[in-house]
Backbone as JSON, one array per atom type, in Angstrom:
{
  "sequence": "MKINVSTEVNLKANVQKVIKAIEGAEGKATARTLHTNRIPVAIASAEKELHTLRIPKKHWAGCAIALEPEALPNSYTYGGEGTYAIIKRFATGWFLVDVSRRYCRTCSYGKGAITELILSDKAFENIPRERVL",
  "N": [[-0.08, -47.15, -17.02], [1.27, -50.49, -16.75], [3.1, -52.4, -16.42], [4.51, -56.18, -16.51], [6.91, -56.98, -14.81], [7.41, -59.43, -13.1], [9.03, -61.76, -12.97], [12.02, -63.21, -14.91], [11.69, -63.83, -17.2], [9.35, -62.48, -17.72], [10.07, -59.86, -17.71], [12.06, -59.82, -19.79], [10.3, -60.44, -21.89], [8.7, -58.12, -22.07], [10.55, -56.05, -21.84], [10.95, -53.75, -24.09], [8.96, -52.71, -23.74], [9.14, -51.5, -21.08], [11.82, -50.14, -21.11], [10.86, -48.09, -23.17], [8.78, -46.81, -21.69], [10.94, -45.77, -19.52], [12.59, -44.14, -21.15], [10.47, -42.56, -22.23], [9.83, -41.18, -19.87], [12.67, -40.06, -19.33], [13.31, -38.72, -21.3], [15.93, -36.52, -23.18], [17.66, -37.14, -20.97], [20.77, -37.58, -19.3], [21.81, -37.94, -16.83], [21.73, -39.23, -13.64], [19.65, -41.36, -13.85], [17.48, -44.31, -14.71], [18.23, -47.6, -14.49], [17.38, -50.86, -16.71], [18.51, -52.84, -15.23], [18.16, -52.5, -12.53], [15.58, -53.3, -12.01], [15.15, -55.95, -11.72], [16.57, -56.8, -9.4], [15.91, -55.48, -7.25], [13.36, -56.16, -7.19], [13.48, -58.92, -6.68], [15.64, -58.18, -3.68], [13.19, -57.39, -2.21], [11.5, -59.34, -2.09], [13.09, -60.98, -0.71], [13.06, -59.67, 2.02], [10.61, -59.6, 2.35], [10.06, -62.3, 2.62], [11.9, -62.4, 4.94], [10.33, -61.24, 6.74], [8.59, -62.85, 7.36], [5.96, -62.39, 6.12], [2.85, -63.75, 4.73], [2.87, -65.37, 1.43], [-0.03, -64.22, 0.1], [-0.44, -61.96, 0.76], [1.14, -60.21, -0.14], [0.22, -58.36, -2.13], [-0.28, -55.26, -2.87], [1.92, -54.26, -1.83], [4.89, -51.95, -2.29], [7.82, -50.94, -4.32], [9.74, -48.52, -4.04], [12.18, -46.98, -6.56], [14.62, -45.06, -6.41], [16.68, -42.08, -7.67], [20.49, -41.44, -7.24], [21.68, -39.47, -4.39], [22.16, -35.61, -4.28], [24.6, -33.9, -3.32], [24.38, -31.69, -0.63], [25.83, -29.28, -0.83], [25.93, -28.57, -3.94], [24.48, -26.5, -5.99], [22.31, -26.08, -7.97], [19.72, -27.35, -8.6], [18.49, -30.6, -9.39], [17.41, -33.36, -11.33], [16.12, -36.54, -11.08], [15.45, -39.98, -12.09], [12.59, -41.47, -10.86], [10.72, -44.52, -9.91], [8.11, -46.89, -9.54], [7.21, -49.96, -8.86], [5.01, -52.11, -8.25], [3.22, -54.46, -6.19], [0.79, -57.02, -7.37], [-2.0, -59.31, -7.5], [-1.29, -60.91, -9.29], [1.55, -61.15, -9.42], [4.96, -58.86, -9.65], [4.08, -55.28, -11.03], [5.55, -52.55, -13.23], [4.33, -49.14, -12.47], [4.66, -46.7, -12.42], [6.56, -44.43, -14.12], [8.92, -41.54, -13.15], [10.2, -38.15, -13.89], [11.92, -36.5, -11.07], [12.67, -33.88, -8.99], [15.63, -34.54, -6.82], [16.6, -35.84, -4.24], [18.7, -34.54, -1.22], [21.81, -34.33, 0.3], [24.09, -34.85, 3.15], [27.59, -34.89, 1.03], [26.32, -36.42, -0.52], [24.63, -39.32, -1.79], [24.01, -43.13, -2.55], [21.79, -44.53, -4.8], [18.45, -45.57, -4.11], [16.5, -48.0, -2.93], [13.68, -49.0, -1.74], [11.42, -50.45, 0.29], [7.8, -50.77, 0.58], [5.48, -51.36, 2.66], [1.84, -52.87, 2.52], [-0.98, -51.96, 4.19], [-2.2, -54.43, 4.86], [-0.35, -56.39, 4.83], [1.44, -55.52, 6.61], [-0.2, -55.88, 8.83], [0.06, -58.54, 8.89], [2.16, -59.45, 9.99], [4.04, -61.98, 11.58], [3.74, -61.79, 15.04], [5.75, -61.84, 16.84], [7.95, -60.71, 15.23], [7.09, -57.86, 15.34], [8.23, -55.11, 16.98]],
  "CA": [[0.89, -48.1, -17.35], [1.27, -51.39, -15.88], [3.95, -53.97, -16.73], [4.36, -57.06, -15.7], [8.04, -57.37, -14.56], [7.5, -59.96, -12.18], [10.09, -62.69, -13.07], [13.28, -62.69, -15.77], [11.14, -64.24, -18.23], [8.56, -61.45, -17.87], [10.88, -58.58, -18.1], [12.61, -59.93, -21.12], [9.28, -59.87, -22.81], [8.4, -56.63, -21.94], [11.87, -55.12, -22.25], [10.84, -52.59, -25.29], [7.77, -51.66, -22.77], [9.9, -51.01, -19.78], [12.6, -49.01, -22.03], [9.85, -47.31, -23.69], [8.34, -45.81, -20.69], [12.02, -45.0, -19.29], [12.73, -42.87, -22.28], [9.62, -41.73, -22.22], [10.18, -40.1, -18.87], [13.83, -39.57, -19.29], [13.89, -37.9, -22.42], [17.48, -36.12, -23.18], [18.43, -36.65, -19.49], [21.86, -38.62, -18.97], [22.51, -38.19, -15.25], [20.71, -39.92, -12.5], [18.82, -42.23, -15.06], [16.83, -45.34, -13.98], [18.61, -48.63, -15.71], [16.39, -51.53, -16.78], [18.73, -54.09, -14.53], [17.7, -52.45, -11.19], [14.35, -53.69, -11.66], [14.89, -57.73, -10.91], [17.5, -56.67, -8.15], [14.63, -54.84, -6.3], [12.07, -56.92, -6.89], [14.25, -59.94, -5.52], [15.51, -58.28, -2.47], [11.97, -56.86, -1.82], [10.87, -60.72, -2.1], [13.49, -61.65, 0.27], [12.87, -59.18, 2.5], [9.24, -60.4, 2.59], [10.67, -63.63, 2.95], [12.56, -62.57, 6.25], [9.35, -60.67, 7.7], [7.49, -64.12, 7.71], [4.61, -62.76, 5.46], [2.38, -65.09, 3.79], [2.71, -64.2, -0.25], [-1.28, -64.07, 0.07], [-0.42, -60.58, 1.77], [1.82, -59.2, -0.51], [-0.59, -57.56, -2.66], [-0.49, -53.84, -2.45], [2.97, -53.82, -1.32], [5.27, -51.46, -3.71], [8.94, -50.83, -4.09], [10.1, -47.43, -4.6], [13.2, -47.02, -6.79], [15.01, -43.26, -6.47], [17.74, -41.95, -7.94], [21.33, -41.07, -6.28], [21.2, -38.06, -3.62], [22.68, -34.72, -4.66], [25.63, -33.21, -2.17], [24.03, -30.26, -0.49], [26.88, -28.05, -1.63], [25.3, -28.49, -5.02], [23.81, -25.27, -5.92], [21.42, -26.29, -8.8], [18.6, -28.48, -8.25], [19.0, -31.61, -10.04], [16.0, -34.07, -11.49], [16.67, -37.73, -11.47], [14.28, -40.85, -12.75], [12.19, -42.52, -9.95], [9.92, -45.54, -10.45], [7.21, -47.39, -8.57], [6.82, -51.21, -8.67], [3.65, -52.64, -6.9], [2.74, -55.99, -6.3], [-0.59, -57.24, -7.32], [-2.17, -60.84, -7.1], [-0.68, -61.82, -10.37], [2.94, -60.37, -9.87], [4.99, -57.49, -9.49], [4.13, -54.47, -12.66], [6.09, -51.35, -13.1], [3.57, -48.38, -12.68], [5.13, -45.55, -12.62], [8.33, -43.92, -14.2], [9.06, -40.0, -13.52], [11.52, -37.17, -13.13], [11.65, -35.54, -10.23], [14.01, -33.26, -8.0], [16.61, -35.49, -6.01], [16.61, -35.34, -2.45], [20.08, -33.57, -1.32], [22.41, -34.99, 1.96], [26.03, -34.25, 2.83], [28.33, -35.66, 0.37], [25.51, -37.23, -1.63], [24.52, -40.93, -1.11], [23.67, -43.72, -3.72], [20.24, -44.84, -5.2], [17.79, -46.21, -2.74], [15.04, -48.97, -3.18], [12.92, -48.89, -0.42], [10.13, -51.74, 0.18], [7.04, -50.29, 1.49], [4.77, -52.78, 2.87], [0.78, -52.46, 2.37], [-1.29, -51.86, 5.34], [-2.56, -55.74, 4.97], [0.99, -57.23, 4.97], [2.05, -54.97, 8.06], [-0.9, -56.47, 9.99], [0.54, -59.95, 8.94], [3.66, -60.18, 10.34], [4.5, -62.62, 12.83], [3.54, -60.66, 15.98], [7.38, -62.42, 17.06], [8.81, -60.03, 14.34], [7.16, -56.68, 15.63], [8.58, -54.97, 17.91]],
  "C": [[0.89, -48.92, -16.14], [1.83, -52.49, -16.42], [4.11, -54.82, -16.47], [5.79, -57.21, -15.77], [8.52, -58.54, -13.45], [8.73, -61.2, -11.99], [11.18, -62.29, -14.05], [12.18, -62.88, -17.11], [10.17, -63.09, -18.8], [9.05, -60.24, -18.34], [11.72, -59.11, -19.16], [11.75, -59.87, -22.24], [8.64, -58.67, -22.84], [9.52, -55.72, -21.58], [11.48, -53.88, -22.92], [9.83, -52.09, -24.25], [8.47, -50.97, -21.89], [10.94, -49.85, -20.09], [11.84, -48.02, -22.38], [9.46, -46.01, -22.77], [9.64, -45.21, -19.75], [12.6, -43.92, -20.16], [11.84, -41.89, -22.1], [9.59, -40.11, -21.17], [11.45, -39.26, -18.57], [14.22, -38.54, -20.5], [15.43, -37.54, -22.7], [18.04, -36.39, -22.06], [19.66, -38.16, -20.07], [22.07, -38.68, -17.64], [21.28, -38.91, -14.48], [19.31, -40.79, -13.03], [18.55, -43.23, -14.24], [17.46, -46.83, -15.32], [17.61, -49.73, -15.29], [17.31, -52.94, -15.76], [18.77, -53.69, -12.93], [16.75, -53.09, -10.71], [14.45, -54.91, -11.04], [15.75, -57.71, -9.82], [16.49, -56.36, -7.16], [14.12, -55.64, -6.21], [12.77, -58.56, -5.78], [14.9, -59.74, -4.18], [14.47, -57.67, -1.89], [11.46, -58.39, -0.94], [11.7, -61.23, -0.66], [13.15, -61.03, 1.64], [11.13, -59.8, 3.51], [9.16, -61.7, 3.48], [10.91, -63.43, 4.95], [11.44, -61.76, 7.53], [8.21, -61.67, 7.73], [5.9, -63.55, 7.11], [4.25, -63.38, 4.87], [2.67, -63.99, 2.36], [1.27, -63.67, -0.46], [-1.31, -62.64, 0.05], [0.12, -59.73, 1.17], [1.46, -58.14, -1.37], [-1.09, -56.34, -2.06], [0.75, -53.26, -1.93], [3.81, -53.37, -2.79], [6.96, -51.03, -3.57], [9.22, -49.51, -4.94], [11.55, -47.49, -4.86], [13.6, -45.39, -6.74], [16.47, -43.12, -6.81], [19.18, -41.23, -6.74], [21.26, -39.75, -5.58], [22.2, -36.98, -4.02], [23.65, -34.45, -3.37], [24.69, -31.91, -1.78], [24.57, -29.31, -0.63], [26.43, -28.13, -3.32], [24.39, -27.23, -5.18], [22.49, -25.37, -7.18], [20.97, -27.5, -8.35], [18.55, -29.78, -9.42], [17.55, -32.79, -10.03], [17.19, -35.67, -11.74], [15.07, -38.79, -11.64], [14.17, -41.8, -11.4], [10.88, -43.56, -10.62], [9.42, -46.42, -9.39], [6.52, -49.01, -9.16], [6.02, -51.97, -7.79], [3.4, -54.12, -7.55], [1.3, -56.11, -6.3], [-0.65, -58.5, -7.04], [-1.52, -61.6, -8.0], [0.89, -61.47, -10.21], [3.52, -58.99, -9.6], [4.75, -56.54, -11.13], [4.95, -53.16, -11.88], [4.88, -50.49, -13.19], [3.62, -46.98, -12.59], [6.43, -45.18, -12.63], [8.38, -42.57, -14.47], [10.05, -39.52, -13.34], [10.86, -36.53, -12.18], [12.8, -35.3, -9.69], [14.36, -34.2, -7.15], [16.4, -34.83, -4.64], [18.22, -34.96, -2.46], [20.54, -34.1, 0.17], [23.87, -34.82, 1.68], [26.49, -35.09, 1.97], [27.64, -36.32, -0.37], [25.5, -38.66, -1.2], [24.17, -41.32, -2.46], [22.3, -43.72, -4.1], [19.88, -45.43, -4.31], [16.72, -46.96, -3.4], [14.75, -49.16, -2.27], [11.53, -49.59, -0.45], [9.1, -50.94, 1.12], [5.93, -50.97, 1.13], [2.95, -52.13, 3.08], [-0.05, -52.76, 3.96], [-1.8, -53.8, 6.11], [-1.29, -56.52, 5.38], [1.23, -56.91, 5.99], [1.28, -55.32, 8.86], [-0.64, -57.97, 9.62], [1.5, -60.72, 8.93], [3.51, -60.42, 11.61], [4.52, -61.84, 13.95], [5.44, -60.66, 17.24], [8.13, -61.31, 16.55], [8.48, -58.79, 14.79], [7.42, -56.33, 17.1], [8.08, -53.96, 19.09]]
}
């Protein structure tokens, strides 16, 4: 699966493909699901972070965004599943490459959903030295 979600225009054009991919992974699940409105927000915050790190745009390819569902509280006795998604940056833009249901992480009292930016080796190497500790 490789669905272009780079811009609002691309997302609107491919919204049915995105919904179909999410529904295919979720099946009849109603808890800890992925909503399509998380995708443009995640992309915007990732791009903001990449700009903050001053990584040149030509080195963004290979970076990824991991969308994770809410964490369950440690006291929850049953394992719960949630919908995970991976959005990867290619030379032509951001693409949704994976949507799947997996067991959720646990922590004390539970936590909200996580959006994590994963830098590629090339992007990490091109962070200006004054930004690296």
